[in-house]
TITORLUM-24734 format. One record per residue (C-alpha): residue number from 1; x, y, z. Coordinates in pm, 1 decimal, decimal comma. Layout:
TITORLUM-24734
+-----+----------+----------+----------+
!   n !       c1 !       c2 !       c3 !
+-----+----------+----------+----------+
! NUM !        X !        Y !        Z !
...
+-----+----------+----------+----------+
This chain:
TITORLUM-24734
+-----+----------+----------+----------+
!   n !       c1 !       c2 !       c3 !
+-----+----------+----------+----------+
!   1 !  12833,5 ! -25505,6 !   5956,2 !
!   2 !  13082,8 ! -25788,6 !   5899,3 !
!   3 !  12981,7 ! -26138,5 !   5915,7 !
!   4 !  13158,3 ! -26347,2 !   6209,1 !
!   5 !  13143,1 ! -26687,9 !   6029,7 !
!   6 !  13492,7 ! -26838,8 !   5988,4 !
!   7 !  13654,9 ! -27122,8 !   5846,4 !
!   8 !  13747,6 ! -27235,0 !   6197,6 !
!   9 !  13381,7 ! -27219,4 !   6316,0 !
!  10 !  13287,5 ! -27418,3 !   5988,4 !
!  11 !  13529,7 ! -27664,7 !   6089,4 !
!  12 !  13393,6 ! -27691,4 !   6473,2 !
!  13 !  13052,4 ! -27716,6 !   6321,6 !
!  14 !  13136,0 ! -28026,4 !   6072,4 !
!  15 !  13371,8 ! -28217,4 !   6332,3 !
!  16 !  13230,0 ! -28541,3 !   6501,7 !
!  17 !  13077,8 ! -28522,0 !   6810,5 !
!  18 !  13369,2 ! -28676,2 !   6957,8 !
!  19 !  13648,3 ! -28404,7 !   6796,1 !
!  20 !  13436,1 ! -28151,7 !   6918,8 !
!  21 !  13378,5 ! -28247,1 !   7270,5 !
!  22 !  13771,8 ! -28270,4 !   7263,3 !
!  23 !  13847,3 ! -27918,6 !   7144,0 !
!  24 !  13564,0 ! -27734,6 !   7372,4 !
!  25 !  13710,3 ! -27969,6 !   7688,1 !
!  26 !  14070,6 ! -27799,1 !   7572,3 !
!  27 !  13881,8 ! -27444,6 !   7661,7 !
!  28 !  13668,5 ! -27565,4 !   7956,0 !
!  29 !  13704,2 ! -27885,3 !   8155,4 !
!  30 !  13376,9 ! -27857,2 !   8239,9 !
!  31 !  13161,3 ! -28150,7 !   8077,6 !
!  32 !  12803,0 ! -27984,5 !   8141,2 !
!  33 !  12939,8 ! -27696,3 !   7947,6 !
!  34 !  13061,2 ! -27866,3 !   7677,4 !
!  35 !  12769,8 ! -28068,0 !   7638,2 !
!  36 !  12561,7 ! -27752,5 !   7605,6 !
!  37 !  12758,0 ! -27593,3 !   7334,3 !
!  38 !  12770,0 ! -27944,1 !   7159,3 !
!  39 !  12383,9 ! -27984,4 !   7175,8 !
!  40 !  12369,3 ! -27626,5 !   6990,6 !
!  41 !  12553,3 ! -27729,2 !   6692,1 !
!  42 !  12580,6 ! -27615,8 !   6417,3 !
!  43 !  12644,5 ! -27194,2 !   6500,1 !
!  44 !  12587,9 ! -26964,5 !   6219,4 !
!  45 !  12828,0 ! -26715,8 !   6352,2 !
!  46 !  13071,9 ! -26660,6 !   6624,6 !
!  47 !  12857,0 ! -26422,6 !   6820,3 !
!  48 !  12600,4 ! -26728,8 !   6868,4 !
!  49 !  12848,7 ! -26952,5 !   6975,1 !
!  50 !  13004,4 ! -26703,6 !   7224,0 !
!  51 !  12651,3 ! -26619,1 !   7325,1 !
!  52 !  12561,9 ! -26990,4 !   7410,5 !
!  53 !  12904,3 ! -27033,5 !   7582,9 !
!  54 !  12791,7 ! -26734,8 !   7842,3 !
!  55 !  12408,8 ! -26905,3 !   7867,2 !
!  56 !  12615,7 ! -27213,9 !   7975,9 !
!  57 !  12825,1 ! -27072,2 !   8209,0 !
!  58 !  12553,0 ! -26880,2 !   8378,6 !
!  59 !  12358,1 ! -27221,2 !   8414,9 !
!  60 !  12662,4 ! -27407,4 !   8598,0 !
!  61 !  12625,7 ! -27536,3 !   8949,1 !
!  62 !  12900,5 ! -27513,2 !   9208,8 !
!  63 !  13021,2 ! -27889,9 !   9115,3 !
!  64 !  13048,8 ! -27769,9 !   8738,5 !
!  65 !  13227,5 ! -27434,9 !   8874,2 !
!  66 !  13463,9 ! -27654,9 !   9041,0 !
!  67 !  13547,5 ! -27899,6 !   8754,1 !
!  68 !  13605,7 ! -27590,4 !   8537,1 !
!  69 !  13842,5 ! -27461,0 !   8780,3 !
!  70 !  14020,5 ! -27766,5 !   8801,1 !
!  71 !  14200,5 ! -27707,9 !   8489,3 !
!  72 !  14346,6 ! -27380,8 !   8576,6 !
!  73 !  14661,5 ! -27344,2 !   8743,2 !
!  74 !  14757,6 ! -27049,0 !   8982,7 !
!  75 !  14839,9 ! -26706,3 !   8857,0 !
!  76 !  15196,4 ! -26711,2 !   8824,7 !
!  77 !  15244,7 ! -27063,1 !   8837,6 !
!  78 !  15134,5 ! -27240,5 !   8493,4 !
!  79 !  15221,7 ! -27610,0 !   8456,5 !
!  80 !  15540,2 ! -27712,2 !   8253,8 !
!  81 !  15447,5 ! -27719,5 !   7883,0 !
!  82 !  15104,6 ! -27528,7 !   7933,3 !
!  83 !  15212,6 ! -27282,0 !   7684,1 !
!  84 !  14849,0 ! -27105,5 !   7688,0 !
!  85 !  14835,7 ! -27056,6 !   8037,1 !
!  86 !  15177,6 ! -26908,7 !   7997,1 !
!  87 !  15067,0 ! -26673,3 !   7736,0 !
!  88 !  14731,3 ! -26567,6 !   7944,6 !
!  89 !  14942,4 ! -26494,2 !   8245,5 !
!  90 !  15229,2 ! -26316,2 !   8049,1 !
!  91 !  15222,0 ! -26027,5 !   8286,1 !
!  92 !  15377,0 ! -26230,2 !   8541,4 !
!  93 !  15661,6 ! -26330,6 !   8318,4 !
!  94 !  15868,6 ! -26045,5 !   8409,6 !
!  95 !  15753,1 ! -25949,1 !   8753,0 !
!  96 !  16004,8 ! -25877,0 !   9040,2 !
!  97 !  16120,2 ! -26134,9 !   9268,1 !
!  98 !  15896,8 ! -25969,9 !   9574,9 !
!  99 !  15589,1 ! -25912,7 !   9374,5 !
! 100 !  15627,8 ! -26318,9 !   9244,1 !
! 101 !  15648,5 ! -26385,9 !   9663,2 !
! 102 !  15372,0 ! -26173,9 !   9742,3 !
! 103 !  15119,7 ! -26344,9 !   9455,3 !
! 104 !  15244,6 ! -26679,8 !   9606,7 !
! 105 !  15135,6 ! -26590,8 !   9930,1 !
! 106 !  14797,5 ! -26419,8 !   9796,9 !
! 107 !  14733,0 ! -26766,2 !   9616,7 !
! 108 !  14746,7 ! -26978,0 !   9922,0 !
! 109 !  14563,2 ! -26742,5 !  10144,0 !
! 110 !  14259,4 ! -26723,2 !   9862,0 !
! 111 !  14283,1 ! -27103,5 !   9843,0 !
! 112 !  14250,8 ! -27151,5 !  10210,1 !
! 113 !  13963,8 ! -26902,8 !  10224,0 !
! 114 !  13745,2 ! -27051,3 !   9905,3 !
! 115 !  13894,4 ! -27399,1 !   9878,4 !
! 116 !  13964,8 ! -27330,4 !   9482,3 !
! 117 !  14223,0 ! -27143,5 !   9269,3 !
! 118 !  14209,6 ! -26802,5 !   9189,3 !
! 119 !  14067,0 ! -26755,9 !   8849,2 !
! 120 !  14105,1 ! -26439,2 !   8673,7 !
! 121 !  14087,9 ! -26346,6 !   8323,1 !
! 122 !  14456,4 ! -26261,5 !   8300,7 !
! 123 !  14520,3 ! -26189,2 !   7943,8 !
! 124 !  14614,7 ! -25811,6 !   7918,7 !
! 125 !  14699,6 ! -25743,1 !   8278,2 !
! 126 !  14966,4 ! -25678,7 !   8428,3 !
! 127 !  15205,1 ! -25837,6 !   8748,1 !
! 128 !  15052,6 ! -25540,8 !   8987,2 !
! 129 !  14703,1 ! -25569,6 !   8787,6 !
! 130 !  14668,7 ! -25931,7 !   8885,9 !
! 131 !  14811,0 ! -25887,5 !   9248,3 !
! 132 !  14592,1 ! -25607,9 !   9307,9 !
! 133 !  14273,2 ! -25815,0 !   9206,3 !
! 134 !  14342,0 ! -26112,3 !   9449,8 !
! 135 !  14401,4 ! -25853,3 !   9706,0 !
! 136 !  14065,3 ! -25699,3 !   9623,2 !
! 137 !  13856,9 ! -26022,1 !   9610,1 !
! 138 !  14012,3 ! -26187,2 !   9896,7 !
! 139 !  13790,9 ! -25977,0 !  10115,6 !
! 140 !  13468,1 ! -26107,1 !   9942,9 !
! 141 !  13179,2 ! -26356,4 !  10070,6 !
! 142 !  13199,8 ! -26686,0 !   9922,6 !
! 143 !  12868,9 ! -26586,4 !   9756,3 !
! 144 !  13010,6 ! -26289,8 !   9592,3 !
! 145 !  13312,4 ! -26475,9 !   9501,9 !
! 146 !  13123,3 ! -26763,2 !   9318,0 !
! 147 !  12984,6 ! -26498,5 !   9063,9 !
! 148 !  13314,1 ! -26316,6 !   9033,4 !
! 149 !  13437,4 ! -26631,0 !   8949,2 !
! 150 !  13197,7 ! -26726,6 !   8688,5 !
! 151 !  13176,6 ! -26409,9 !   8520,8 !
! 152 !  13588,3 ! -26445,6 !   8494,3 !
! 153 !  13498,1 ! -26819,0 !   8381,0 !
! 154 !  13276,5 ! -26661,0 !   8095,8 !
! 155 !  13545,7 ! -26418,6 !   7987,5 !
! 156 !  13798,0 ! -26679,7 !   7935,0 !
! 157 !  13598,5 ! -26934,4 !   7779,4 !
! 158 !  13508,1 ! -26629,6 !   7526,7 !
! 159 !  13861,8 ! -26582,9 !   7469,2 !
! 160 !  13962,5 ! -26932,5 !   7402,8 !
! 161 !  13664,2 ! -27013,0 !   7193,0 !
! 162 !  13745,3 ! -26702,0 !   6954,2 !
! 163 !  14091,9 ! -26853,3 !   6929,7 !
! 164 !  13957,9 ! -27191,6 !   6847,2 !
! 165 !  13705,1 ! -27074,9 !   6618,7 !
! 166 !  13947,1 ! -26798,0 !   6484,5 !
! 167 !  13684,0 ! -26519,6 !   6494,2 !
! 168 !  13838,4 ! -26162,3 !   6483,4 !
! 169 !  13837,4 ! -25925,6 !   6770,9 !
! 170 !  13543,1 ! -25652,9 !   6759,4 !
! 171 !  13650,9 ! -25280,9 !   6660,1 !
! 172 !  13491,5 ! -24951,9 !   6736,0 !
! 173 !  13541,7 ! -24630,2 !   6544,8 !
! 174 !  13347,0 ! -24282,6 !   6569,3 !
! 175 !  13278,3 ! -23943,7 !   6472,2 !
! 176 !  13148,7 ! -23627,4 !   6621,5 !
! 177 !  12951,2 ! -23365,4 !   6428,1 !
! 178 !  12873,6 ! -23021,5 !   6536,6 !
! 179 !  12502,9 ! -22992,5 !   6488,6 !
! 180 !  12461,3 ! -22610,2 !   6593,7 !
! 181 !  12782,9 ! -22525,7 !   6370,8 !
! 182 !  12685,9 ! -22753,9 !   6126,8 !
! 183 !  13057,0 ! -22910,2 !   6079,9 !
! 184 !  13289,9 ! -23196,8 !   6186,5 !
! 185 !  13407,1 ! -23120,6 !   6556,4 !
! 186 !  13777,8 ! -23171,0 !   6558,0 !
! 187 !  14013,1 ! -23208,1 !   6863,2 !
! 188 !  13802,3 ! -23385,6 !   7113,2 !
! 189 !  13947,9 ! -23655,3 !   7282,0 !
! 190 !  13814,4 ! -23981,2 !   7292,5 !
! 191 !  13894,3 ! -24274,5 !   7552,2 !
! 192 !  13790,4 ! -24645,0 !   7517,8 !
! 193 !  13749,7 ! -24900,7 !   7721,4 !
! 194 !  13621,7 ! -25251,3 !   7750,8 !
! 195 !  13485,9 ! -25550,3 !   7965,8 !
! 196 !  13386,1 ! -25888,5 !   7972,4 !
! 197 !  13010,9 ! -25948,5 !   8112,3 !
! 198 !  12974,2 ! -25754,4 !   8438,0 !
! 199 !  13353,9 ! -25749,0 !   8508,0 !
! 200 !  13583,8 ! -25432,7 !   8584,1 !
! 201 !  13653,7 ! -25189,8 !   8267,3 !
! 202 !  13976,7 ! -25237,6 !   8108,8 !
! 203 !  14097,9 ! -24888,5 !   7945,0 !
! 204 !  14248,4 ! -24932,4 !   7608,2 !
! 205 !  14396,0 ! -24604,6 !   7488,4 !
! 206 !  14278,9 ! -24265,2 !   7384,2 !
! 207 !  14269,6 ! -24054,3 !   7053,7 !
! 208 !  14138,6 ! -23736,3 !   6930,5 !
! 209 !  13936,3 ! -23650,0 !   6634,8 !
! 210 !  14052,4 ! -23532,9 !   6303,6 !
! 211 !  13954,1 ! -23262,6 !   6077,7 !
! 212 !  13681,2 ! -23464,9 !   5955,2 !
! 213 !  13522,2 ! -23543,7 !   6305,8 !
! 214 !  13647,4 ! -23865,9 !   6283,4 !
! 215 !  13846,8 ! -24110,2 !   6533,6 !
! 216 !  14029,2 ! -24387,7 !   6332,9 !
! 217 !  14301,7 ! -24466,8 !   6586,3 !
! 218 !  14116,0 ! -24661,3 !   6849,5 !
! 219 !  14273,2 ! -24974,1 !   6951,2 !
! 220 !  14075,6 ! -25315,4 !   6916,3 !
! 221 !  13905,1 ! -25472,5 !   7147,9 !
! 222 !  14002,1 ! -25770,8 !   7346,4 !
! 223 !  13864,2 ! -26102,8 !   7199,3 !
! 224 !  13648,7 ! -26170,7 !   7521,9 !
! 225 !  13504,9 ! -25811,8 !   7494,5 !
! 226 !  13112,0 ! -25808,8 !   7546,0 !
! 227 !  13083,6 ! -25406,9 !   7603,0 !
! 228 !  13300,9 ! -25128,3 !   7508,0 !
! 229 !  13272,5 ! -24780,9 !   7647,5 !
! 230 !  13335,7 ! -24456,7 !   7435,2 !
! 231 !  13428,9 ! -24145,2 !   7663,6 !
! 232 !  13398,6 ! -23782,4 !   7480,7 !
! 233 !  13587,7 ! -23490,8 !   7658,3 !
! 234 !  13373,1 ! -23242,8 !   7502,1 !
! 235 !  13431,9 ! -22960,9 !   7748,9 !
! 236 !  13755,8 ! -22819,7 !   7579,4 !
! 237 !  13557,7 ! -22833,1 !   7225,6 !
! 238 !  13213,5 ! -22700,5 !   7380,9 !
! 239 !  13379,7 ! -22401,3 !   7554,3 !
! 240 !  13616,4 ! -22262,1 !   7297,6 !
! 241 !  13293,0 ! -22247,4 !   7034,9 !
! 242 !  13116,5 ! -21917,9 !   6968,7 !
! 243 !  12858,7 ! -22032,7 !   7234,1 !
! 244 !  13157,7 ! -22003,6 !   7486,7 !
! 245 !  13069,9 ! -22032,7 !   7855,0 !
! 246 !  13057,6 ! -22322,7 !   8066,8 !
! 247 !  12985,8 ! -22634,7 !   7871,3 !
! 248 !  12666,6 ! -22813,6 !   7998,0 !
! 249 !  12780,5 ! -23155,4 !   7870,4 !
! 250 !  13159,4 ! -23162,9 !   7995,5 !
! 251 !  13188,1 ! -23537,3 !   7893,7 !
! 252 !  12959,8 ! -23777,6 !   7724,3 !
! 253 !  12972,5 ! -24123,0 !   7767,8 !
! 254 !  12821,6 ! -24426,2 !   7535,7 !
! 255 !  12855,4 ! -24809,5 !   7618,3 !
! 256 !  12745,9 ! -25079,8 !   7369,1 !
! 257 !  12705,6 ! -25412,6 !   7343,0 !
! 258 !  12991,8 ! -25586,5 !   7089,8 !
! 259 !  13053,7 ! -25880,0 !   6921,5 !
! 260 !  13382,0 ! -26053,3 !   6818,1 !
! 261 !  13429,6 ! -26004,6 !   6418,8 !
! 262 !  13224,5 ! -25715,5 !   6395,2 !
! 263 !  13290,5 ! -25374,7 !   6352,5 !
! 264 !  13118,6 ! -25107,1 !   6572,3 !
! 265 !  13059,8 ! -24733,4 !   6436,8 !
! 266 !  12894,3 ! -24496,2 !   6678,2 !
! 267 !  12854,1 ! -24156,3 !   6575,2 !
! 268 !  12807,8 ! -23876,1 !   6820,5 !
! 269 !  12592,4 ! -23546,7 !   6733,8 !
! 270 !  12687,5 ! -23274,9 !   6963,2 !
! 271 !  12592,7 ! -22921,3 !   7043,6 !
! 272 !  12570,0 ! -22684,2 !   7325,2 !
! 273 !  12220,5 ! -22800,4 !   7394,3 !
! 274 !  12215,2 ! -23149,0 !   7376,2 !
! 275 !  12353,7 ! -23483,9 !   7231,0 !
! 276 !  12241,0 ! -23813,8 !   7054,5 !
! 277 !  12458,0 ! -24108,0 !   6950,0 !
! 278 !  12344,4 ! -24387,1 !   6696,2 !
! 279 !  12435,9 ! -24714,2 !   6554,4 !
! 280 !  12610,3 ! -24637,6 !   6219,3 !
! 281 !  12743,7 ! -24803,8 !   5901,6 !
+-----+----------+----------+----------+
């Protein structure tokens, strides 16, 4: 396991309170959130900082949430000079005119219903996915939407904090061993997805195990990811092995908690009769 301490984190820990507060308010406009993170300095690593941010967001009341959202522009309309929001919303940059017009109408309808801007972790989402998100969420009750907003804010803050302190993204790898045959399991497709908190899963890519049973071409996780999901398509492999017949385990899914700046290796031990996963090195 690699350390998630960075030179950027060291500078943040060493900064005077005024400079550190200014940097935090550039991440999130909530003074309550910024104060909570300031109070816990110094941080030994990025993992601890991001966990402190999650806890601080969870404790925000309605006034604090409103203060935090006040600094976020509507999707598709970042303010002039707000380069960070423009990067986070870059999925909207090449959206066709009809989708942009629909997004404007949905933004207005959302704000009329809930009284605040539509907040979503936009990084990595396409224009269509952003539109679909507001379509889906506009049907929520105010209480339901408030907790979704809280989760989205936590994800955005994680992403921005990781950039602030220079934390690398988390990475995931795996290998599969056929314990019945006593050899690596080659040719098993593995799909990787990530999520932030209790948010939706984001599909990141698929790779297959090589002749050593290793799957080394999985993409890095988004900087704000808190969980990764590996889905192993085991049925084609198990049904072509000498045991033959229908696969009792046609698919294996494993979900793990991840930390920015760390590598996570999750081996799968597979047989026609059972399987297990464990945290490797």
